[in-house]
VMD Tcl script that builds the backbone (N, CA, C; Angstrom):
set m [mol new atoms 495]
animate dup $m
set s [atomselect $m all]
$s set {name element resname resid chain x y z} {
  {N N MET 1 A 102.077 135.840 -149.159}
  {CA C MET 1 A 102.318 135.736 -150.574}
  {C C MET 1 A 100.993 135.438 -151.284}
  {N N PRO 2 A 100.627 136.241 -152.317}
  {CA C PRO 2 A 99.342 136.028 -152.985}
  {C C PRO 2 A 99.335 134.718 -153.780}
  {N N LYS 3 A 98.155 134.105 -153.820}
  {CA C LYS 3 A 97.989 132.854 -154.553}
  {C C LYS 3 A 98.020 133.144 -156.053}
  {N N LYS 4 A 98.691 132.297 -156.819}
  {CA C LYS 4 A 98.751 132.458 -158.261}
  {C C LYS 4 A 97.380 132.118 -158.838}
  {N N ILE 5 A 96.860 133.014 -159.642}
  {CA C ILE 5 A 95.536 132.819 -160.207}
  {C C ILE 5 A 95.628 131.885 -161.417}
  {N N SER 6 A 94.661 130.993 -161.558}
  {CA C SER 6 A 94.665 130.051 -162.672}
  {C C SER 6 A 94.226 130.749 -163.960}
  {N N TRP 7 A 94.592 130.151 -165.096}
  {CA C TRP 7 A 94.205 130.690 -166.401}
  {C C TRP 7 A 92.689 130.776 -166.494}
  {N N HIS 8 A 91.993 129.737 -166.053}
  {CA C HIS 8 A 90.532 129.686 -166.104}
  {C C HIS 8 A 89.914 130.852 -165.330}
  {N N GLU 9 A 90.388 131.073 -164.108}
  {CA C GLU 9 A 89.870 132.167 -163.284}
  {C C GLU 9 A 90.227 133.530 -163.878}
  {N N MET 10 A 91.433 133.642 -164.443}
  {CA C MET 10 A 91.857 134.908 -165.034}
  {C C MET 10 A 90.953 135.268 -166.224}
  {N N VAL 11 A 90.646 134.294 -167.072}
  {CA C VAL 11 A 89.766 134.537 -168.216}
  {C C VAL 11 A 88.387 134.968 -167.733}
  {N N LYS 12 A 87.853 134.288 -166.726}
  {CA C LYS 12 A 86.542 134.655 -166.209}
  {C C LYS 12 A 86.540 136.079 -165.641}
  {N N GLU 13 A 87.578 136.436 -164.892}
  {CA C GLU 13 A 87.671 137.798 -164.336}
  {C C GLU 13 A 87.729 138.844 -165.438}
  {N N ILE 14 A 88.519 138.583 -166.465}
  {CA C ILE 14 A 88.647 139.540 -167.568}
  {C C ILE 14 A 87.325 139.671 -168.318}
  {N N LEU 15 A 86.637 138.565 -168.561}
  {CA C LEU 15 A 85.340 138.627 -169.247}
  {C C LEU 15 A 84.323 139.417 -168.429}
  {N N LYS 16 A 84.353 139.245 -167.109}
  {CA C LYS 16 A 83.462 140.031 -166.252}
  {C C LYS 16 A 83.782 141.513 -166.369}
  {N N GLU 17 A 85.063 141.843 -166.342}
  {CA C GLU 17 A 85.502 143.240 -166.434}
  {C C GLU 17 A 85.105 143.859 -167.776}
  {N N ILE 18 A 85.332 143.146 -168.871}
  {CA C ILE 18 A 84.973 143.662 -170.201}
  {C C ILE 18 A 83.465 143.866 -170.288}
  {N N GLY 19 A 82.698 142.903 -169.805}
  {CA C GLY 19 A 81.246 143.018 -169.837}
  {C C GLY 19 A 80.728 144.208 -169.052}
  {N N LYS 20 A 81.274 144.417 -167.855}
  {CA C LYS 20 A 80.865 145.579 -167.046}
  {C C LYS 20 A 81.208 146.877 -167.759}
  {N N ASN 21 A 82.392 146.943 -168.356}
  {CA C ASN 21 A 82.797 148.149 -169.089}
  {C C ASN 21 A 81.899 148.415 -170.296}
  {N N ARG 22 A 81.298 147.380 -170.845}
  {CA C ARG 22 A 80.401 147.524 -171.999}
  {C C ARG 22 A 78.952 147.753 -171.574}
  {N N GLY 23 A 78.712 147.813 -170.258}
  {CA C GLY 23 A 77.393 148.156 -169.755}
  {C C GLY 23 A 76.446 146.994 -169.524}
  {N N TYR 24 A 76.956 145.779 -169.519}
  {CA C TYR 24 A 76.108 144.606 -169.277}
  {C C TYR 24 A 76.016 144.303 -167.793}
  {N N ASP 25 A 74.914 143.653 -167.420}
  {CA C ASP 25 A 74.843 143.029 -166.101}
  {C C ASP 25 A 75.676 141.763 -166.236}
  {N N VAL 26 A 76.652 141.606 -165.367}
  {CA C VAL 26 A 77.598 140.502 -165.501}
  {C C VAL 26 A 77.538 139.628 -164.263}
  {N N SER 27 A 77.615 138.327 -164.496}
  {CA C SER 27 A 77.742 137.427 -163.368}
  {C C SER 27 A 78.694 136.303 -163.734}
  {N N GLU 28 A 79.388 135.843 -162.744}
  {CA C GLU 28 A 80.249 134.682 -162.905}
  {C C GLU 28 A 79.463 133.508 -162.369}
  {N N SER 29 A 79.388 132.477 -163.177}
  {CA C SER 29 A 78.593 131.314 -162.814}
  {C C SER 29 A 77.181 131.748 -162.446}
  {N N GLU 30 A 76.488 132.251 -163.470}
  {CA C GLU 30 A 75.094 132.679 -163.349}
  {C C GLU 30 A 74.298 131.642 -162.568}
  {N N LYS 31 A 73.320 132.111 -161.806}
  {CA C LYS 31 A 72.433 131.152 -161.153}
  {C C LYS 31 A 71.924 130.209 -162.228}
  {N N GLU 32 A 71.626 129.024 -161.834}
  {CA C GLU 32 A 71.209 128.027 -162.815}
  {C C GLU 32 A 69.998 128.496 -163.613}
  {N N MET 33 A 70.086 128.309 -164.939}
  {CA C MET 33 A 68.943 128.568 -165.805}
  {C C MET 33 A 68.135 127.275 -165.846}
  {N N MET 34 A 66.880 127.364 -165.476}
  {CA C MET 34 A 66.039 126.171 -165.478}
  {C C MET 34 A 65.345 126.047 -166.833}
  {N N PHE 35 A 65.434 124.883 -167.450}
  {CA C PHE 35 A 64.792 124.651 -168.748}
  {C C PHE 35 A 63.466 123.930 -168.599}
  {N N ALA 36 A 63.352 123.140 -167.573}
  {CA C ALA 36 A 62.130 122.362 -167.399}
  {C C ALA 36 A 61.822 122.313 -165.921}
  {N N LYS 37 A 60.567 122.463 -165.634}
  {CA C LYS 37 A 60.182 122.256 -164.251}
  {C C LYS 37 A 60.370 120.768 -164.000}
  {N N LYS 38 A 60.061 120.328 -162.869}
  {CA C LYS 38 A 60.330 118.925 -162.541}
  {C C LYS 38 A 59.649 117.993 -163.541}
  {N N PHE 39 A 60.409 117.020 -163.975}
  {CA C PHE 39 A 59.863 115.993 -164.852}
  {C C PHE 39 A 60.320 114.637 -164.334}
  {N N ALA 40 A 59.576 113.624 -164.680}
  {CA C ALA 40 A 59.829 112.305 -164.110}
  {C C ALA 40 A 60.656 111.438 -165.046}
  {N N ILE 41 A 61.594 110.723 -164.480}
  {CA C ILE 41 A 62.398 109.734 -165.198}
  {C C ILE 41 A 62.409 108.484 -164.331}
  {N N TYR 42 A 62.291 107.341 -164.967}
  {CA C TYR 42 A 62.353 106.096 -164.210}
  {C C TYR 42 A 63.787 105.792 -163.844}
  {N N GLU 43 A 64.012 105.517 -162.601}
  {CA C GLU 43 A 65.313 105.074 -162.109}
  {C C GLU 43 A 65.069 103.785 -161.344}
  {N N GLY 44 A 65.380 102.690 -161.983}
  {CA C GLY 44 A 65.076 101.408 -161.362}
  {C C GLY 44 A 63.573 101.189 -161.382}
  {N N ASP 45 A 63.011 100.936 -160.237}
  {CA C ASP 45 A 61.566 100.704 -160.145}
  {C C ASP 45 A 60.787 101.969 -159.806}
  {N N LYS 46 A 61.501 103.061 -159.524}
  {CA C LYS 46 A 60.833 104.283 -159.075}
  {C C LYS 46 A 60.878 105.364 -160.145}
  {N N ARG 47 A 59.975 106.288 -160.001}
  {CA C ARG 47 A 59.959 107.463 -160.845}
  {C C ARG 47 A 60.572 108.585 -160.019}
  {N N ALA 48 A 61.706 109.138 -160.466}
  {CA C ALA 48 A 62.387 110.204 -159.717}
  {C C ALA 48 A 62.130 111.544 -160.398}
  {N N LYS 49 A 62.091 112.609 -159.621}
  {CA C LYS 49 A 61.879 113.956 -160.147}
  {C C LYS 49 A 63.221 114.589 -160.500}
  {N N HIS 50 A 63.307 115.220 -161.660}
  {CA C HIS 50 A 64.527 115.874 -162.120}
  {C C HIS 50 A 64.199 117.255 -162.664}
  {N N THR 51 A 65.195 118.117 -162.683}
  {CA C THR 51 A 65.071 119.425 -163.311}
  {C C THR 51 A 66.273 119.614 -164.212}
  {N N LEU 52 A 66.041 120.005 -165.457}
  {CA C LEU 52 A 67.125 120.243 -166.398}
  {C C LEU 52 A 67.554 121.695 -166.272}
  {N N SER 53 A 68.861 121.923 -166.059}
  {CA C SER 53 A 69.347 123.279 -165.862}
  {C C SER 53 A 70.734 123.445 -166.467}
  {N N TYR 54 A 71.184 124.692 -166.528}
  {CA C TYR 54 A 72.477 125.025 -167.127}
  {C C TYR 54 A 73.111 126.147 -166.309}
  {N N LYS 55 A 74.413 126.071 -166.110}
  {CA C LYS 55 A 75.128 127.080 -165.336}
  {C C LYS 55 A 76.409 127.460 -166.084}
  {N N PRO 56 A 76.371 128.510 -166.920}
  {CA C PRO 56 A 77.558 128.918 -167.674}
  {C C PRO 56 A 78.629 129.518 -166.775}
  {N N ASP 57 A 79.854 129.653 -167.313}
  {CA C ASP 57 A 80.967 130.226 -166.542}
  {C C ASP 57 A 80.798 131.724 -166.319}
  {N N VAL 58 A 80.451 132.460 -167.361}
  {CA C VAL 58 A 80.246 133.910 -167.267}
  {C C VAL 58 A 79.039 134.260 -168.125}
  {N N VAL 59 A 78.245 135.241 -167.672}
  {CA C VAL 59 A 77.054 135.669 -168.396}
  {C C VAL 59 A 77.061 137.185 -168.538}
  {N N TRP 60 A 76.726 137.658 -169.733}
  {CA C TRP 60 A 76.469 139.079 -169.967}
  {C C TRP 60 A 74.989 139.215 -170.282}
  {N N LYS 61 A 74.285 140.066 -169.502}
  {CA C LYS 61 A 72.846 140.253 -169.686}
  {C C LYS 61 A 72.519 141.703 -169.979}
  {N N GLU 62 A 71.434 141.892 -170.754}
  {CA C GLU 62 A 70.823 143.196 -170.979}
  {C C GLU 62 A 69.372 143.053 -170.544}
  {N N GLY 63 A 69.034 143.604 -169.414}
  {CA C GLY 63 A 67.675 143.444 -168.902}
  {C C GLY 63 A 67.361 141.978 -168.668}
  {N N HIS 64 A 66.328 141.486 -169.355}
  {CA C HIS 64 A 65.945 140.081 -169.194}
  {C C HIS 64 A 66.525 139.187 -170.288}
  {N N ARG 65 A 67.262 139.769 -171.214}
  {CA C ARG 65 A 67.856 138.993 -172.307}
  {C C ARG 65 A 69.321 138.695 -172.006}
  {N N TYR 66 A 69.712 137.486 -172.312}
  {CA C TYR 66 A 71.097 137.080 -172.148}
  {C C TYR 66 A 71.849 137.448 -173.424}
  {N N ARG 67 A 72.754 138.400 -173.322}
  {CA C ARG 67 A 73.522 138.829 -174.499}
  {C C ARG 67 A 74.519 137.749 -174.909}
  {N N ALA 68 A 75.238 137.171 -173.952}
  {CA C ALA 68 A 76.216 136.127 -174.253}
  {C C ALA 68 A 76.449 135.268 -173.025}
  {N N VAL 69 A 76.680 133.993 -173.283}
  {CA C VAL 69 A 77.135 133.087 -172.234}
  {C C VAL 69 A 78.499 132.565 -172.665}
  {N N PHE 70 A 79.379 132.405 -171.694}
  {CA C PHE 70 A 80.754 132.004 -171.971}
  {C C PHE 70 A 81.061 130.673 -171.292}
  {N N GLU 71 A 81.674 129.784 -172.047}
  {CA C GLU 71 A 82.208 128.535 -171.523}
  {C C GLU 71 A 83.722 128.619 -171.628}
  {N N VAL 72 A 84.413 128.458 -170.526}
  {CA C VAL 72 A 85.873 128.577 -170.475}
  {C C VAL 72 A 86.441 127.217 -170.080}
  {N N GLU 73 A 87.265 126.643 -170.938}
  {CA C GLU 73 A 87.834 125.319 -170.678}
  {C C GLU 73 A 89.354 125.355 -170.755}
  {N N TYR 74 A 89.996 125.012 -169.682}
  {CA C TYR 74 A 91.458 124.935 -169.622}
  {C C TYR 74 A 91.875 123.472 -169.729}
  {N N VAL 75 A 92.818 123.191 -170.621}
  {CA C VAL 75 A 93.380 121.848 -170.726}
  {C C VAL 75 A 94.837 121.931 -170.318}
  {N N ASN 76 A 95.221 121.138 -169.343}
  {CA C ASN 76 A 96.605 121.116 -168.863}
  {C C ASN 76 A 97.507 120.568 -169.976}
  {N N PRO 77 A 98.453 121.385 -170.470}
  {CA C PRO 77 A 99.308 120.927 -171.572}
  {C C PRO 77 A 100.161 119.715 -171.214}
  {N N ASN 78 A 100.371 119.472 -169.931}
  {CA C ASN 78 A 101.157 118.319 -169.501}
  {C C ASN 78 A 100.337 117.029 -169.445}
  {N N ARG 79 A 99.026 117.148 -169.629}
  {CA C ARG 79 A 98.141 115.972 -169.576}
  {C C ARG 79 A 97.314 115.919 -170.855}
  {N N ILE 80 A 97.925 115.453 -171.927}
  {CA C ILE 80 A 97.276 115.404 -173.233}
  {C C ILE 80 A 95.983 114.589 -173.191}
  {N N THR 81 A 95.938 113.539 -172.390}
  {CA C THR 81 A 94.739 112.702 -172.319}
  {C C THR 81 A 93.543 113.458 -171.745}
  {N N GLN 82 A 93.778 114.594 -171.136}
  {CA C GLN 82 A 92.687 115.375 -170.557}
  {C C GLN 82 A 91.763 115.928 -171.650}
  {N N THR 83 A 92.258 116.053 -172.872}
  {CA C THR 83 A 91.454 116.607 -173.959}
  {C C THR 83 A 90.189 115.791 -174.193}
  {N N THR 84 A 90.276 114.479 -174.147}
  {CA C THR 84 A 89.107 113.629 -174.368}
  {C C THR 84 A 88.042 113.883 -173.315}
  {N N THR 85 A 88.437 113.937 -172.071}
  {CA C THR 85 A 87.489 114.202 -170.993}
  {C C THR 85 A 86.880 115.593 -171.143}
  {N N LYS 86 A 87.708 116.575 -171.441}
  {CA C LYS 86 A 87.215 117.944 -171.613}
  {C C LYS 86 A 86.276 118.044 -172.806}
  {N N ARG 87 A 86.556 117.281 -173.876}
  {CA C ARG 87 A 85.691 117.319 -175.054}
  {C C ARG 87 A 84.284 116.868 -174.687}
  {N N LYS 88 A 84.177 115.771 -173.946}
  {CA C LYS 88 A 82.860 115.270 -173.545}
  {C C LYS 88 A 82.138 116.300 -172.676}
  {N N TYR 89 A 82.846 116.878 -171.746}
  {CA C TYR 89 A 82.263 117.890 -170.864}
  {C C TYR 89 A 81.833 119.124 -171.669}
  {N N ALA 90 A 82.711 119.582 -172.588}
  {CA C ALA 90 A 82.423 120.777 -173.382}
  {C C ALA 90 A 81.225 120.563 -174.301}
  {N N ILE 91 A 81.115 119.383 -174.902}
  {CA C ILE 91 A 79.972 119.100 -175.773}
  {C C ILE 91 A 78.687 119.112 -174.957}
  {N N GLY 92 A 78.709 118.548 -173.765}
  {CA C GLY 92 A 77.536 118.602 -172.899}
  {C C GLY 92 A 77.161 120.032 -172.545}
  {N N SER 93 A 78.155 120.851 -172.236}
  {CA C SER 93 A 77.900 122.264 -171.924}
  {C C SER 93 A 77.339 122.999 -173.131}
  {N N LEU 94 A 77.870 122.695 -174.320}
  {CA C LEU 94 A 77.369 123.335 -175.543}
  {C C LEU 94 A 75.906 122.972 -175.800}
  {N N MET 95 A 75.556 121.713 -175.578}
  {CA C MET 95 A 74.166 121.311 -175.796}
  {C C MET 95 A 73.233 122.061 -174.843}
  {N N LEU 96 A 73.646 122.208 -173.586}
  {CA C LEU 96 A 72.834 122.971 -172.633}
  {C C LEU 96 A 72.790 124.450 -173.026}
  {N N ALA 97 A 73.895 124.973 -173.534}
  {CA C ALA 97 A 73.913 126.369 -173.982}
  {C C ALA 97 A 72.956 126.581 -175.151}
  {N N TYR 98 A 72.856 125.614 -176.057}
  {CA C TYR 98 A 71.898 125.739 -177.160}
  {C C TYR 98 A 70.459 125.684 -176.672}
  {N N LEU 99 A 70.199 124.883 -175.654}
  {CA C LEU 99 A 68.866 124.921 -175.046}
  {C C LEU 99 A 68.596 126.306 -174.464}
  {N N ALA 100 A 69.623 126.910 -173.871}
  {CA C ALA 100 A 69.476 128.263 -173.334}
  {C C ALA 100 A 69.189 129.259 -174.460}
  {N N MET 101 A 69.833 129.072 -175.607}
  {CA C MET 101 A 69.560 129.964 -176.745}
  {C C MET 101 A 68.095 129.877 -177.157}
  {N N ILE 102 A 67.574 128.673 -177.182}
  {CA C ILE 102 A 66.196 128.468 -177.618}
  {C C ILE 102 A 65.202 128.916 -176.551}
  {N N ASN 103 A 65.434 128.527 -175.307}
  {CA C ASN 103 A 64.438 128.738 -174.247}
  {C C ASN 103 A 64.627 129.999 -173.425}
  {N N LYS 104 A 65.812 130.562 -173.405}
  {CA C LYS 104 A 66.079 131.674 -172.494}
  {C C LYS 104 A 66.574 132.928 -173.202}
  {N N SER 105 A 66.393 133.015 -174.498}
  {CA C SER 105 A 66.777 134.203 -175.266}
  {C C SER 105 A 68.254 134.548 -175.136}
  {N N VAL 106 A 69.111 133.556 -175.286}
  {CA C VAL 106 A 70.546 133.806 -175.298}
  {C C VAL 106 A 70.955 134.143 -176.723}
  {N N ASN 107 A 71.616 135.282 -176.918}
  {CA C ASN 107 A 72.023 135.695 -178.261}
  {C C ASN 107 A 73.249 134.947 -178.754}
  {N N SER 108 A 74.263 134.797 -177.910}
  {CA C SER 108 A 75.535 134.242 -178.372}
  {C C SER 108 A 76.136 133.297 -177.339}
  {N N LEU 109 A 76.806 132.286 -177.868}
  {CA C LEU 109 A 77.575 131.359 -177.044}
  {C C LEU 109 A 79.035 131.523 -177.429}
  {N N VAL 110 A 79.892 131.687 -176.428}
  {CA C VAL 110 A 81.325 131.868 -176.668}
  {C C VAL 110 A 82.090 130.782 -175.935}
  {N N PHE 111 A 82.928 130.059 -176.677}
  {CA C PHE 111 A 83.739 128.975 -176.133}
  {C C PHE 111 A 85.199 129.415 -176.184}
  {N N ILE 112 A 85.854 129.451 -175.022}
  {CA C ILE 112 A 87.254 129.893 -174.940}
  {C C ILE 112 A 88.076 128.793 -174.290}
  {N N THR 113 A 89.185 128.452 -174.931}
  {CA C THR 113 A 90.059 127.421 -174.397}
  {C C THR 113 A 91.515 127.779 -174.679}
  {N N ASN 114 A 92.406 127.068 -174.032}
  {CA C ASN 114 A 93.836 127.236 -174.288}
  {C C ASN 114 A 94.357 126.121 -175.190}
  {N N SER 115 A 93.474 125.217 -175.625}
  {CA C SER 115 A 93.884 124.030 -176.373}
  {C C SER 115 A 93.390 124.077 -177.817}
  {N N GLU 116 A 94.316 124.101 -178.751}
  {CA C GLU 116 A 93.983 124.067 -180.178}
  {C C GLU 116 A 93.224 122.780 -180.516}
  {N N ASN 117 A 93.666 121.655 -179.949}
  {CA C ASN 117 A 93.009 120.367 -180.220}
  {C C ASN 117 A 91.555 120.370 -179.755}
  {N N LEU 118 A 91.320 120.846 -178.549}
  {CA C LEU 118 A 89.955 120.881 -178.030}
  {C C LEU 118 A 89.087 121.792 -178.884}
  {N N CYS 119 A 89.612 122.927 -179.253}
  {CA C CYS 119 A 88.845 123.877 -180.053}
  {C C CYS 119 A 88.487 123.281 -181.423}
  {N N SER 120 A 89.431 122.618 -182.074}
  {CA C SER 120 A 89.142 122.036 -183.391}
  {C C SER 120 A 88.151 120.882 -183.275}
  {N N GLU 121 A 88.213 120.113 -182.190}
  {CA C GLU 121 A 87.247 119.035 -181.993}
  {C C GLU 121 A 85.845 119.580 -181.759}
  {N N ILE 122 A 85.733 120.661 -181.009}
  {CA C ILE 122 A 84.427 121.279 -180.767}
  {C C ILE 122 A 83.876 121.855 -182.070}
  {N N ALA 123 A 84.731 122.509 -182.860}
  {CA C ALA 123 A 84.294 123.068 -184.142}
  {C C ALA 123 A 83.815 121.957 -185.073}
  {N N LEU 124 A 84.528 120.838 -185.096}
  {CA C LEU 124 A 84.127 119.703 -185.922}
  {C C LEU 124 A 82.787 119.148 -185.446}
  {N N TYR 125 A 82.614 119.027 -184.151}
  {CA C TYR 125 A 81.350 118.539 -183.609}
  {C C TYR 125 A 80.196 119.445 -184.040}
  {N N LEU 126 A 80.373 120.756 -183.922}
  {CA C LEU 126 A 79.312 121.691 -184.298}
  {C C LEU 126 A 78.969 121.562 -185.779}
  {N N LYS 127 A 79.989 121.353 -186.596}
  {CA C LYS 127 A 79.755 121.197 -188.037}
  {C C LYS 127 A 78.989 119.904 -188.309}
  {N N LEU 128 A 79.389 118.816 -187.656}
  {CA C LEU 128 A 78.727 117.527 -187.865}
  {C C LEU 128 A 77.291 117.539 -187.331}
  {N N ALA 129 A 77.083 118.204 -186.214}
  {CA C ALA 129 A 75.759 118.223 -185.589}
  {C C ALA 129 A 74.778 119.110 -186.343}
  {N N GLU 130 A 75.281 120.042 -187.137}
  {CA C GLU 130 A 74.450 120.987 -187.893}
  {C C GLU 130 A 73.391 121.635 -187.009}
  {N N ILE 131 A 73.850 122.176 -185.903}
  {CA C ILE 131 A 72.938 122.831 -184.971}
  {C C ILE 131 A 72.515 124.169 -185.557}
  {N N GLU 132 A 71.238 124.456 -185.454}
  {CA C GLU 132 A 70.629 125.602 -186.113}
  {C C GLU 132 A 71.347 126.921 -185.848}
  {N N TYR 133 A 71.702 127.199 -184.607}
  {CA C TYR 133 A 72.281 128.492 -184.259}
  {C C TYR 133 A 73.803 128.536 -184.372}
  {N N SER 134 A 74.428 127.424 -184.676}
  {CA C SER 134 A 75.867 127.325 -184.484}
  {C C SER 134 A 76.698 128.298 -185.308}
  {N N GLU 135 A 76.342 128.554 -186.558}
  {CA C GLU 135 A 77.227 129.359 -187.388}
  {C C GLU 135 A 77.236 130.834 -187.035}
  {N N GLU 136 A 76.071 131.430 -186.902}
  {CA C GLU 136 A 76.047 132.876 -186.677}
  {C C GLU 136 A 76.091 133.284 -185.208}
  {N N ASN 137 A 75.862 132.361 -184.287}
  {CA C ASN 137 A 75.780 132.736 -182.880}
  {C C ASN 137 A 76.787 132.048 -181.974}
  {N N THR 138 A 77.663 131.240 -182.528}
  {CA C THR 138 A 78.650 130.541 -181.716}
  {C C THR 138 A 80.039 130.991 -182.121}
  {N N PHE 139 A 80.822 131.371 -181.121}
  {CA C PHE 139 A 82.169 131.871 -181.374}
  {C C PHE 139 A 83.144 131.094 -180.503}
  {N N TRP 140 A 84.357 130.953 -180.957}
  {CA C TRP 140 A 85.367 130.298 -180.141}
  {C C TRP 140 A 86.720 130.909 -180.381}
  {N N ALA 141 A 87.562 130.765 -179.371}
  {CA C ALA 141 A 88.920 131.304 -179.442}
  {C C ALA 141 A 89.862 130.395 -178.683}
  {N N VAL 142 A 91.067 130.299 -179.200}
  {CA C VAL 142 A 92.145 129.585 -178.516}
  {C C VAL 142 A 93.102 130.643 -178.012}
  {N N LEU 143 A 93.238 130.725 -176.715}
  {CA C LEU 143 A 94.122 131.716 -176.101}
  {C C LEU 143 A 95.131 130.991 -175.222}
  {N N PRO 144 A 96.405 131.066 -175.572}
  {CA C PRO 144 A 97.411 130.370 -174.772}
  {C C PRO 144 A 97.590 131.025 -173.402}
  {N N VAL 145 A 98.291 130.338 -172.544}
  {CA C VAL 145 A 98.589 130.872 -171.224}
  {C C VAL 145 A 99.639 131.971 -171.405}
  {N N ILE 146 A 99.219 133.197 -171.209}
  {CA C ILE 146 A 100.087 134.362 -171.399}
  {C C ILE 146 A 99.849 135.333 -170.263}
  {N N THR 147 A 100.427 136.500 -170.363}
  {CA C THR 147 A 100.247 137.489 -169.299}
  {C C THR 147 A 98.801 137.985 -169.260}
  {N N ARG 148 A 98.407 138.516 -168.121}
  {CA C ARG 148 A 97.044 139.018 -167.959}
  {C C ARG 148 A 96.759 140.146 -168.944}
  {N N SER 149 A 97.699 141.055 -169.129}
  {CA C SER 149 A 97.452 142.200 -170.017}
  {C C SER 149 A 97.273 141.766 -171.471}
  {N N SER 150 A 98.073 140.818 -171.939}
  {CA C SER 150 A 97.903 140.374 -173.326}
  {C C SER 150 A 96.646 139.511 -173.473}
  {N N LEU 151 A 96.297 138.772 -172.437}
  {CA C LEU 151 A 95.063 137.991 -172.462}
  {C C LEU 151 A 93.858 138.934 -172.526}
  {N N LYS 152 A 93.899 140.011 -171.738}
  {CA C LYS 152 A 92.815 140.995 -171.761}
  {C C LYS 152 A 92.704 141.652 -173.129}
  {N N LYS 153 A 93.839 142.014 -173.717}
  {CA C LYS 153 A 93.832 142.643 -175.046}
  {C C LYS 153 A 93.230 141.701 -176.078}
  {N N ASN 154 A 93.619 140.419 -176.039}
  {CA C ASN 154 A 93.073 139.443 -176.978}
  {C C ASN 154 A 91.568 139.245 -176.781}
  {N N LEU 155 A 91.131 139.147 -175.537}
  {CA C LEU 155 A 89.706 138.963 -175.267}
  {C C LEU 155 A 88.898 140.188 -175.689}
  {N N GLU 156 A 89.413 141.379 -175.446}
  {CA C GLU 156 A 88.721 142.594 -175.900}
  {C C GLU 156 A 88.629 142.623 -177.416}
  {N N ASP 157 A 89.729 142.258 -178.085}
  {CA C ASP 157 A 89.734 142.253 -179.543}
  {C C ASP 157 A 88.690 141.279 -180.080}
  {N N TYR 158 A 88.638 140.079 -179.511}
  {CA C TYR 158 A 87.650 139.094 -179.957}
  {C C TYR 158 A 86.226 139.557 -179.664}
  {N N THR 159 A 85.934 139.908 -178.405}
  {CA C THR 159 A 84.550 140.196 -178.015}
  {C C THR 159 A 84.011 141.482 -178.630}
  {N N ILE 160 A 84.837 142.505 -178.722}
  {CA C ILE 160 A 84.356 143.802 -179.203}
  {C C ILE 160 A 84.509 143.933 -180.715}
  {N N ASN 161 A 85.706 143.691 -181.212}
  {CA C ASN 161 A 85.975 143.954 -182.634}
  {C C ASN 161 A 85.548 142.820 -183.571}
  {N N LYS 162 A 85.900 141.594 -183.202}
  {CA C LYS 162 A 85.642 140.469 -184.105}
  {C C LYS 162 A 84.208 139.952 -184.015}
  {N N TRP 163 A 83.714 139.716 -182.781}
  {CA C TRP 163 A 82.397 139.118 -182.610}
  {C C TRP 163 A 81.289 140.147 -182.411}
  {N N LYS 164 A 81.636 141.397 -182.151}
  {CA C LYS 164 A 80.657 142.484 -181.969}
  {C C LYS 164 A 79.654 142.192 -180.851}
  {N N LEU 165 A 80.136 141.709 -179.725}
  {CA C LEU 165 A 79.239 141.397 -178.602}
  {C C LEU 165 A 78.911 142.638 -177.798}
}
mol reanalyze $m
mol bondsrecalc $m
mol representation Tube
mol addrep $m
């Protein structure tokens, strides 16, 4: 009996498929984008070496330019308290994605979730933070848990028709 695919995995698969059909180099969980070579931070009495990096869920590339990076966040509707944890994680991912926009020539950041609450909190955060690229280069969608075919149709409509990716 085949394993039931999760909403998160289904969205990632569909985004990969749409990207390939549009002629992009596509990867799921792109190799880490490095923003800084090793830098030192004090940890206790020692100086430890760190590297700042980012690993998006799905990436669409054109040559050496990143056309779009996608962050996909699923919130279990039966666990309302999960939204707070996901919000903190999503904001951290968004900040790293903005570093990617600045340092790695990323054109667009796309945030996809199944939670209206999470999406509105992220939109509010972006408005409050007044991040330079947020208005014209950041897109988000709330897509409920539905069939694969309707999810694909919605994602195609957003990525191709609405956002022009």
